[in-house]
C-alpha positions in Angstrom: 19.5 -47.2 33.4 15.9 -48.8 32.7 14.4 -47.7 29.7 10.7 -48.2 28.5 9.9 -47.2 24.5 6.3 -47.9 23.4 6.3 -47.4 20.1 2.2 -47.7 18.5 1.7 -46.2 14.8 -1.3 -46.6 13.0 -1.3 -45.9 9.1 -4.2 -46.1 7.3 -4.0 -45.3 3.6 -6.3 -46.2 0.4 -4.7 -44.1 -2.7 -3.7 -40.5 -3.1 -7.7 -39.7 -3.8 -8.9 -41.4 -0.7 -8.8 -40.6 3.1 -5.3 -40.7 5.0 -5.1 -40.8 8.3 -1.9 -41.0 10.3 -1.8 -42.0 14.1 1.5 -42.2 16.5 2.1 -42.7 20.1 5.4 -42.4 21.7 6.0 -43.7 25.2 9.2 -43.0 26.8 10.7 -43.6 30.4 14.5 -42.4 30.9 17.1 -40.5 30.2 18.4 -39.0 27.2 15.7 -39.9 24.9 14.8 -38.8 21.3 11.4 -38.4 19.7 10.7 -37.4 16.1 7.1 -38.0 14.7 6.9 -36.7 11.0 3.2 -37.2 9.4 2.0 -35.8 6.1 -1.7 -36.8 4.7 -5.0 -35.4 5.4 -5.8 -36.2 9.0 -2.9 -36.6 11.6 -2.8 -37.1 15.2 0.6 -37.9 17.4 0.8 -38.2 21.1 4.1 -38.4 23.0 4.6 -38.9 26.9 8.5 -38.7 28.0 9.1 -38.9 31.8 12.8 -38.0 34.0 15.8 -35.7 32.1 17.3 -34.6 29.1 14.1 -35.3 27.0 13.3 -34.1 23.3 10.4 -34.5 20.8 9.8 -32.8 17.6 6.8 -33.7 15.9 6.2 -32.0 12.0 2.8 -32.9 10.8 1.7 -31.9 7.0 -1.9 -31.9 5.7 -2.2 -32.0 1.7 -6.0 -30.8 0.8 -7.1 -32.3 -2.0 -8.7 -30.3 -4.8 -12.5 -32.0 -4.3 -12.3 -31.7 -0.5 -14.4 -29.1 1.2 -14.6 -31.1 4.5 -11.2 -29.8 5.7 -8.4 -31.7 7.6 -7.3 -31.8 11.1 -3.5 -32.1 12.9 -3.8 -33.0 16.2 -0.4 -32.7 18.6 0.2 -33.7 22.1 3.4 -33.6 24.0 3.7 -34.5 27.5 7.4 -34.4 29.5 8.1 -34.4 33.1 11.8 -34.4 34.0 14.2 -31.5 33.6 15.9 -30.1 30.4 13.6 -31.1 28.0 12.8 -29.9 24.6 9.9 -30.0 22.3 9.2 -28.3 19.0 6.1 -29.2 17.0 5.1 -27.8 13.3 1.4 -28.1 11.6 1.2 -26.6 8.5 -1.9 -27.0 5.6 -0.2 -27.3 2.5 -2.2 -26.2 -0.7 -0.8 -24.5 -4.0 -3.4 -23.1 -4.7 -5.6 -20.7 -1.9 -8.4 -23.1 -0.6 -12.0 -22.0 -0.5 -13.3 -24.6 1.7 -13.4 -24.1 5.8 -10.2 -26.0 6.3 -9.3 -28.1 9.0 -8.8 -27.5 13.3 -4.7 -27.9 14.3 -4.4 -28.3 17.6 -0.9 -28.3 19.7 -0.4 -29.1 23.1 2.6 -29.3 25.3 2.7 -29.5 28.7 6.2 -29.5 30.8 7.2 -30.2 34.6 10.8 -29.5 35.7 13.6 -26.9 35.4 15.3 -25.8 31.9 12.5 -26.7 29.6 12.2 -25.3 26.3 9.1 -25.4 24.1 8.2 -23.9 20.7 4.8 -24.6 18.5 4.3 -23.4 14.8 1.2 -23.4 13.2 0.2 -22.2 9.3 1.2 -21.4 6.8 -0.5 -18.2 5.4 -3.5 -20.4 2.7 -4.2 -22.0 6.0 -7.8 -21.6 6.5 -9.0 -23.5 9.4 -9.2 -22.4 13.3 -5.6 -22.7 15.0 -5.3 -24.0 18.7 -1.8 -24.1 20.8 -1.2 -24.1 24.3 1.9 -24.6 26.5 1.8 -25.1 30.0 5.3 -25.2 32.0 5.8 -25.8 35.8 9.3 -24.9 37.0 12.0 -22.6 36.7 14.2 -21.2 33.7 10.9 -22.1 30.9 11.1 -20.7 27.5 8.2 -20.9 25.5 7.5 -19.5 21.9 4.4 -19.8 19.8 3.3 -18.5 16.0 0.3 -18.9 14.4 -1.1 -17.2 10.9 -4.5 -16.6 9.6 -7.4 -15.9 11.6 -9.4 -17.2 14.6 -6.4 -18.8 16.2 -5.8 -18.9 20.5 -2.3 -19.1 21.6 -2.5 -19.6 25.5 1.2 -19.8 27.3 0.8 -20.6 31.2 4.2 -20.3 33.4 5.0 -21.2 36.9 8.1 -20.7 38.1 11.0 -18.0 38.1 13.3 -16.8 35.0 10.7 -17.3 32.7 10.3 -16.2 29.0 7.2 -16.3 26.8 6.7 -15.0 23.3 3.8 -15.2 21.1 3.2 -14.2 17.3 0.3 -14.3 15.4 0.0 -13.4 11.6 3.3 -11.7 11.8 4.7 -13.8 8.5 1.9 -13.3 6.4 2.4 -11.8 2.7 1.1 -8.3 1.7 -2.3 -9.1 0.7 -3.7 -11.6 3.6 -4.7 -10.3 6.7 -5.3 -12.3 9.5 -8.1 -11.3 12.3 -10.2 -12.3 15.1 -6.8 -14.0 16.9 -6.2 -14.2 20.9 -3.4 -14.2 22.8 -2.6 -14.9 26.4 0.0 -15.4 28.7 -0.4 -16.2 32.4 3.3 -16.2 34.3 4.1 -16.4 38.1 7.4 -16.2 39.6 9.9 -13.1 39.7 11.4 -12.3 36.5 9.4 -12.9 34.2 9.3 -11.6 30.3 6.5 -11.6 28.2 6.1 -10.4 24.5 3.2 -10.6 22.5 3.0 -9.8 18.7 -0.2 -9.5 16.8 -1.0 -8.9 13.0 -4.9 -7.9 11.4 -8.2 -6.6 13.4 -10.3 -7.6 15.8 -7.5 -9.6 17.8 -7.1 -9.7 21.7 -3.7 -10.0 23.8 -3.5 -10.6 27.8 -0.2 -10.8 29.7 -0.2 -11.5 33.4 2.4 -11.5 35.5 2.9 -12.0 39.2 5.8 -11.5 40.9 9.2 -9.0 40.9 10.7 -7.5 37.7 8.6 -8.6 35.3 8.2 -7.1 31.6 5.7 -7.4 29.2 5.4 -6.4 25.8 2.7 -5.7 23.2 2.3 -4.8 19.8 -0.9 -5.1 17.7 -0.3 -3.4 13.6 -0.2 -4.1 9.9 -4.1 -3.2 9.6 -5.1 -3.4 13.8 -8.9 -2.4 14.4 -11.1 -3.0 17.2 -8.0 -4.6 18.7 -7.9 -4.9 22.6 -4.0 -5.1 24.6 -4.3 -5.7 28.4 -1.6 -6.3 30.9 -1.9 -6.7 34.7 1.6 -7.1 36.6 1.5 -7.5 40.5 5.1 -6.8 42.2 8.2 -4.8 42.1 9.9 -3.4 39.1 7.4 -4.1 36.3 7.7 -2.7 33.1 5.1 -2.9 30.5 4.9 -1.4 26.6 2.0 -1.3 24.2 2.2 -0.5 20.8 -0.9 0.0 18.8 -1.1 0.8 15.1 -4.4 1.8 13.9 -7.5 2.5 14.8 -10.7 1.8 17.0 -8.2 0.1 19.5 -8.0 -0.2 23.2 -4.8 -0.4 25.6 -5.2 -0.7 29.6 -2.2 -1.5 32.0 -2.7 -2.4 35.6 0.5 -1.9 37.7 0.3 -2.8 41.6 3.6 -1.9 43.5 6.6 0.6 43.0 9.2 1.1 40.6 6.7 0.3 37.7 7.1 2.0 34.1 3.9 2.1 31.4 4.2 3.3 28.6 1.1 3.1 25.4 2.1 4.4 22.0 -1.4 4.7 19.5 -1.2 5.6 16.2 -4.6 5.7 13.8 -4.0 5.1 10.1 -7.0 6.3 7.1 -8.6 3.2 5.6 -11.4 2.3 7.8 -14.9 4.5 7.5 -16.3 5.8 10.6 -14.5 7.3 14.1 -11.0 6.8 14.2 -11.5 6.5 18.7 -8.4 4.7 20.6 -8.3 4.6 24.0 -5.8 4.3 26.4 -5.8 3.4 30.0 -3.2 3.2 33.0 -3.2 2.3 36.5 -0.5 2.2 39.1 -1.7 2.0 42.5 0.3 0.8 45.8 4.1 1.7 45.3 6.6 5.0 45.0 8.6 5.5 42.0 6.2 4.8 39.0 6.3 6.6 35.6 3.4 6.5 32.5 3.7 7.9 29.3 0.7 7.9 27.2 1.4 8.9 23.2 -1.8 9.0 20.9 -1.7 10.3 17.2 -5.1 10.9 15.0 -4.4 12.9 12.1 -8.1 12.9 10.6 -11.1 14.8 10.3 -13.0 12.2 12.7 -10.4 10.8 15.1 -10.8 10.6 18.7 -8.5 10.1 21.6 -8.5 9.1 25.0 -6.1 9.0 27.4 -6.5 8.0 31.4 -3.6 7.6 34.0 -4.1 6.8 37.7 -1.6 7.1 40.4 -1.5 6.0 44.0 1.9 7.0 45.6 4.9 9.3 46.3 7.6 10.1 43.2 4.9 9.5 40.1 5.6 11.1 36.9 2.8 11.1 34.3 3.2 12.2 30.8 -0.1 12.3 28.0 0.8 13.7 24.5 -2.4 13.4 21.7 -2.3 15.0 18.3 -5.8 14.4 16.5 -9.2 16.1 16.0 -11.1 15.1 19.3 -8.9 14.7 22.4 -9.6 14.0 25.9 -7.4 13.2 28.6 -7.2 12.5 32.7 -4.5 12.6 35.3 -5.2 11.4 38.6 -2.5 11.6 41.4 -2.9 11.4 45.2 0.5 12.0 47.4 3.5 14.1 47.3 6.4 14.5 45.1 4.2 14.0 41.7 4.3 15.7 38.3 1.9 15.8 35.3 2.6 16.9 31.3 -0.4 17.3 29.2 0.3 18.1 25.6 -2.6 18.6 23.0 -3.1 19.5 19.2 -5.8 19.4 16.8 -5.1 18.0 13.2 -6.1 20.0 10.5 -6.3 16.8 8.0 -9.9 16.2 6.6 -10.8 12.7 4.8 -11.8 12.8 1.3 
């Protein structure tokens, strides 16, 4: 076995109060390669490139922010793996014992894998991280698993998978303490192939989550909770035997599920909470077209005087079932079914609870 190994490390360190920049480049070609990078400083950069099979890459980057540093420091990590049975793990942390008042540095992490049986995991944080974070995992092949976790606000998480039996999970702000609330986060999963499973969870407000799946027997789970406000959840599935669940806890949230084929199941649950001024408006939309055996269920709860619920179900095909349950001050629902053997159930009740 021929093995090509190239390692370039440049470290600039003046003193504890001067700028500290760490740069690492690792290039490996062979079998059973293991690369580990541990960087601690103000600005960290890491690049790992591995080819062939059974390669592992682990990157840990920790920023130590100075008290008088108001410019923010950055972590940048990129891992590229080509071959089979590769494993990549990236952790990026902004470390400071006290709340940081400055803008904070950007955390960027990218993993690209081609081949079968790949595993990728990225974590960015912790709760006092003030800069935006960007995390992207791109995989091509079968049996891939991708996991990403981000905390704080203005973060972007993207997972792209192509092939069969892929699993993708993304979590944003799920590990924040009670006195921290993240916001303006975006999470996207794009899967193409059969038997894909996507799971996304966001805490905070003004968040957007999207899951795009193409193929048979796909599943998508989306949860937006903990002070969720003005958040958007969207699922689009094309193929047979798809399942989609959306759970939103808060107000002024919007959920949309679009499915095209037979034997699809779509469920939406929206619950409004007190604590925000103005109208409490939630909107739920389910569209099932082009197949038989579809099931759609929508549940909306809004217990306040100014609460408004909007629910829409559209089904095209035979043997479809639609169910809507709304509790709140002002409810509006619509069910549209074409074909034979359909049934629809709508339950609406008004709330008597008034805001103080």
